C-alpha positions in Angstrom: 89.4 83.2 115.4 86.2 84.7 116.8 87.3 88.2 115.8 88.1 87.0 112.2 84.7 85.3 111.8 82.8 88.3 113.0 84.8 90.7 111.0 84.3 88.6 107.8 80.5 88.6 108.5 80.5 92.3 109.1 82.5 93.0 105.9 79.8 91.1 104.0 77.0 93.2 105.6 78.8 96.6 105.4 79.7 96.3 101.8 76.2 95.1 101.1 75.0 98.4 102.5 77.4 100.2 100.2 76.0 98.1 97.3 72.5 99.3 98.1 73.7 103.0 98.3 76.4 103.7 95.8 75.1 102.1 92.6 71.4 102.3 93.3 71.1 105.9 94.7 71.5 107.4 91.2 69.0 104.9 89.7 66.5 105.6 92.5 66.9 109.4 92.0 66.4 108.9 88.3 63.2 106.9 88.9 62.0 109.9 91.0 62.3 112.1 87.9 65.6 113.8 88.6 67.9 114.7 85.6 71.6 113.5 85.4 72.8 117.0 86.4 70.5 117.1 89.4 71.6 113.6 90.4 75.2 114.7 90.1 74.5 117.7 92.2 73.1 115.6 95.1 75.9 113.1 94.9 78.5 115.8 94.6 77.2 117.5 97.7 77.3 114.2 99.4 81.0 114.2 98.5 81.4 117.5 100.4 79.6 115.9 103.4 82.0 113.0 103.2 85.0 115.4 103.3 83.8 116.6 106.6 82.5 113.3 108.1 85.3 111.0 107.3 88.2 112.9 109.0 85.8 113.8 111.9 85.0 110.2 112.7 88.5 109.0 111.9 89.9 111.5 114.3 87.4 110.5 117.0 88.4 106.9 116.5 92.1 107.7 116.7 91.7 109.9 119.8 89.4 107.5 121.7 91.4 104.4 120.6 88.2 102.6 119.8 86.8 101.6 116.4 84.0 99.4 117.6 81.9 101.9 119.5 82.2 104.5 116.7 81.1 101.9 114.2 78.1 100.9 116.4 76.8 104.4 116.4 77.4 105.0 112.7 75.7 101.7 111.6 72.6 102.5 113.7 72.2 106.0 112.3 73.0 104.8 108.7 70.2 102.2 108.8 67.6 104.7 110.0 68.7 107.4 107.5 68.8 104.9 104.6 65.4 103.5 105.4 63.8 106.9 105.0 66.0 107.9 102.0 64.5 105.0 99.9 61.0 105.6 101.2 60.5 109.3 100.2 60.0 111.0 96.9 60.0 114.6 97.8 63.1 116.4 96.4 63.9 118.2 99.6 63.6 115.0 101.7 65.7 113.1 99.2 68.5 115.6 99.6 68.3 115.7 103.4 68.3 111.9 103.9 70.9 111.3 101.1 73.3 113.7 102.9 72.6 112.0 106.2 73.5 108.6 104.8 76.7 110.1 103.4 77.5 111.6 106.8 77.0 108.2 108.6 77.8 105.5 106.1 80.9 106.8 104.2 83.1 107.2 107.4 82.5 103.5 108.0 84.6 102.6 105.0 88.0 103.8 106.3 87.2 102.6 109.8 86.3 99.1 108.4 89.4 99.0 106.2 91.6 100.1 109.1 90.0 97.3 111.3 90.6 94.8 108.5 94.2 95.6 108.1 94.9 95.7 111.9 93.2 92.3 112.5 95.0 90.8 109.5 98.3 91.9 110.9 97.5 90.6 114.4 96.3 87.2 113.1 99.1 87.0 110.5 96.7 86.5 107.6 96.3 88.4 104.4 94.2 91.5 104.2 92.5 90.0 101.1 91.3 87.0 103.0 89.0 89.3 105.1 88.2 91.8 102.3 87.0 89.0 100.1 83.8 88.8 102.1 83.2 92.5 101.5 83.4 91.9 97.7 81.0 88.9 98.2 78.5 91.0 100.1 78.6 93.8 97.5 78.0 91.3 94.8 75.1 89.4 96.5 73.3 92.6 97.6 73.7 94.2 94.2 71.9 91.3 92.6 69.2 91.1 95.3 68.6 94.9 95.2 68.4 95.0 91.4 65.7 92.3 91.2 63.9 93.6 94.3 63.5 97.1 92.7 62.4 95.5 89.4 59.8 93.2 90.9 58.6 95.0 94.1 59.2 98.6 93.2 62.1 101.0 93.8 61.0 101.7 97.4 61.6 98.0 98.4 65.3 98.8 98.8 64.4 100.6 102.1 63.5 97.3 103.7 66.8 95.8 102.7 68.7 98.8 104.0 67.2 98.7 107.5 67.6 94.9 107.7 71.3 95.0 106.8 71.9 97.8 109.2 70.2 96.0 112.1 72.2 92.8 111.5 75.4 94.7 111.1 74.8 96.4 114.5 74.3 93.0 116.1 77.5 91.6 114.6 79.6 94.6 115.7 78.1 94.4 119.2 79.7 91.0 119.7 83.1 92.0 118.3 85.7 92.8 120.9 87.3 96.2 120.5 90.6 96.3 118.6 92.9 99.2 119.1 94.5 100.6 116.0 97.6 101.6 117.9 99.0 101.9 121.5 101.1 105.0 120.5 99.7 108.5 121.3 98.4 110.7 118.6 100.4 113.9 118.3 100.2 117.0 116.1 103.9 116.7 115.6 103.5 113.2 114.2 100.8 114.5 111.8 103.0 117.3 110.6 105.8 114.8 110.0 103.4 112.7 107.9 102.4 115.7 105.8 106.0 116.5 105.1 106.5 113.1 103.4 106.9 114.0 99.8 106.5 110.4 98.6 103.1 110.2 100.4 101.9 113.4 98.8 102.9 112.3 95.3 101.2 108.9 95.9 98.0 110.7 97.0 98.1 112.8 93.8 98.2 109.5 91.8 95.3 108.1 93.8 93.3 111.3 93.1 94.0 111.3 89.4 93.0 107.7 89.0 90.0 107.7 91.3 88.1 110.5 89.6 87.1 108.6 86.4 86.5 105.4 88.5 84.0 107.4 90.7 82.4 108.9 87.6 81.8 105.3 86.3 80.4 104.2 89.7 77.9 107.1 89.8 76.6 107.0 86.2 77.0 103.4 85.1 73.5 102.4 86.3 72.1 105.5 84.6 73.9 104.6 81.3 72.6 101.0 81.4 69.1 102.4 81.8 69.7 104.9 79.0 70.8 102.0 76.7 67.5 100.2 77.4 68.4 98.0 80.4 66.2 97.6 83.5 67.1 97.8 87.2 67.6 94.0 87.4 70.3 94.3 84.7 71.9 97.1 86.8 71.9 94.7 89.8 73.4 91.9 87.6 76.1 94.3 86.3 77.3 95.3 89.8 77.0 91.6 90.9 79.3 90.5 88.1 81.8 93.3 88.7 81.9 92.7 92.5 82.0 88.9 92.0 85.0 89.3 89.8 86.8 91.0 92.7 86.6 88.0 95.0 89.3 85.9 93.5 91.7 88.9 93.3 91.1 89.8 97.0 91.4 86.2 98.0 94.8 85.8 96.2 96.2 89.1 97.3 98.8 87.2 99.4 100.1 85.7 96.2 100.2 88.7 93.8 100.8 91.6 96.2 104.5 92.1 97.2 105.9 94.8 99.3 107.8 97.3 97.3 105.8 96.6 94.1 102.7 98.6 95.1 103.2 101.5 92.6 103.6 99.0 89.8 100.4 97.3 90.7 98.5 100.6 91.0 99.7 101.7 87.6 98.7 98.4 86.0 95.2 98.7 87.6 94.9 102.2 86.2 95.8 101.0 82.7 93.0 98.5 82.9 90.7 101.3 84.0 91.6 102.9 80.7 90.8 99.7 78.8 87.5 99.3 80.6 86.3 102.8 79.9 87.4 102.9 76.3 85.5 99.7 75.7 82.5 101.1 77.5 82.6 104.1 75.2 82.2 101.9 72.1 79.4 99.5 73.2 75.8 100.3 72.4 74.1 97.3 74.1 73.3 97.3 77.8 74.2 93.6 78.0 77.6 94.3 76.3 78.2 97.1 78.8 77.5 94.7 81.6 80.1 92.2 80.2 82.7 94.9 80.0 82.4 95.6 83.8 84.0 92.2 84.5 87.2 94.1 84.0 86.5 95.3 87.6 88.6 92.3 88.7 91.8 93.9 87.4 91.0 97.5 88.4 89.5 98.3 91.8 90.7 95.3 93.9 94.3 95.6 92.7 94.2 99.4 92.9 92.7 99.7 96.4 94.6 96.8 98.0 98.0 98.0 96.7 97.1 101.6 97.8 96.2 100.5 101.3 99.4 98.5 101.7 101.6 101.3 100.4 99.9 103.8 102.6 100.3 101.7 105.7 104.0 101.3 104.9 104.6 105.1 104.9 102.2 106.1 107.7 103.2 106.1 111.4 101.3 103.4 113.2 99.3 105.8 115.4 98.0 107.6 112.3 96.9 104.5 110.4 93.2 105.1 110.9 93.6 108.7 109.9 95.7 107.7 106.9 93.0 105.3 105.8 90.6 108.1 106.1 92.8 110.3 103.8 92.8 107.6 101.2 89.0 107.1 101.4 88.6 110.9 101.3 90.3 111.0 98.0 88.6 108.0 96.5 85.1 108.6 97.9 85.1 112.3 98.9 87.1 114.8 96.9 87.2 112.7 93.7 83.5 111.9 94.2 82.6 115.7 94.3 84.4 116.3 91.0 83.1 113.1 89.5 79.5 113.9 90.4 79.4 117.6 89.4 81.5 117.3 86.3 80.2 113.9 85.4 76.5 115.0 85.6 77.2 117.9 83.3 79.2 115.9 80.8 76.7 113.1 80.7 73.8 115.4 80.2 75.4 117.7 77.6 77.6 115.3 75.6 75.9 111.9 76.1 77.1 108.6 77.5 79.6 107.5 74.8 81.5 110.8 74.9 81.4 110.6 78.7 83.3 107.3 78.6 85.8 108.6 76.1 86.6 111.4 78.5 86.9 108.8 81.4 89.4 106.8 79.4 91.5 109.8 78.6 91.6 110.7 82.3 92.7 107.2 83.2 95.4 107.3 80.6 96.8 110.4 82.4 96.8 108.4 85.6 98.9 105.7 83.8 101.5 108.2 82.7 101.7 109.7 86.2 102.1 106.2 87.7 105.0 105.4 85.3 106.6 108.7 86.3 106.4 107.8 90.0 107.8 104.3 89.2 110.8 105.8 87.3 111.3 108.4 90.0 111.4 105.7 92.7 113.9 103.5 90.8 116.1 106.5 90.2 116.2 107.5 93.9 116.8 103.8 94.8 
């Protein structure tokens, strides 16, 4: 019970850190005078850093059989880097500290999700019952950060970053270590995993679907500002979208069934299509905010089903590494393409065309998901 309570508290804090970084970094960079293409360049480069950092720290966690000690180190370095990131305005320093936050913060996501899934299995509770607190933390800190930046200035987010980091460190300190697996990690096991054709096709589906989702995450705040909204509205937008996730995560024990993951992922991708096509048509920042409530039938369904499916096809000793692969696609590789291409598209074609392109990409994901579903039924 103690582990569950501490883990729920940590999820609230960690996803609060993500809420300060992912939606508000583009807004902060924009306030410093950077263009959409320059912002995309920085965030895209952060994706390259994530590609290196996530497998590195995931491999260290697997080999040392400890998630807790790795997380302690990463949270501490994240808090320090994040504090300086939101305190400086020099372009060179912005780039340096942004990349440092990517290197320390983003590897925490797959480690956290691996810990969530492991503890939920041990305690015989649903993964969503723990992950709900992450959605709550993301929602609350999005709202707080938006109003803080609006009333106290954009640099005020640095104080929130260091505070959350320090509290997170204290919570992890009191958590007992949970081993992801008692089985040894072997290269032969990894090769066997990479030969799994079903897993590779699944990862292609994740990649196709995650690129437009990451484009939206990166440029939504910028588009709200372009339509006339302020930073407090950006915070409200991410608060509403994250709040809408809570009930879906909490009820995952009810709607998520083993063997139905591909269907759920395809449904979530379809609603991504609906969300982006609606975003393309709206011209009011408030209307764009309301559309983001569709988050409840996109990300939580997509990501929860993806994690469950991945854990079914991954050997137990490679679960942390498997979670890293998933996070790499969603936050790393897809983030690189989303940031570089998204920055260019948004700058050259404008926000409305940008969202039309996102909806088209999501529709391709829907078609590929249907293909995998039919393929699975045929093989069965």
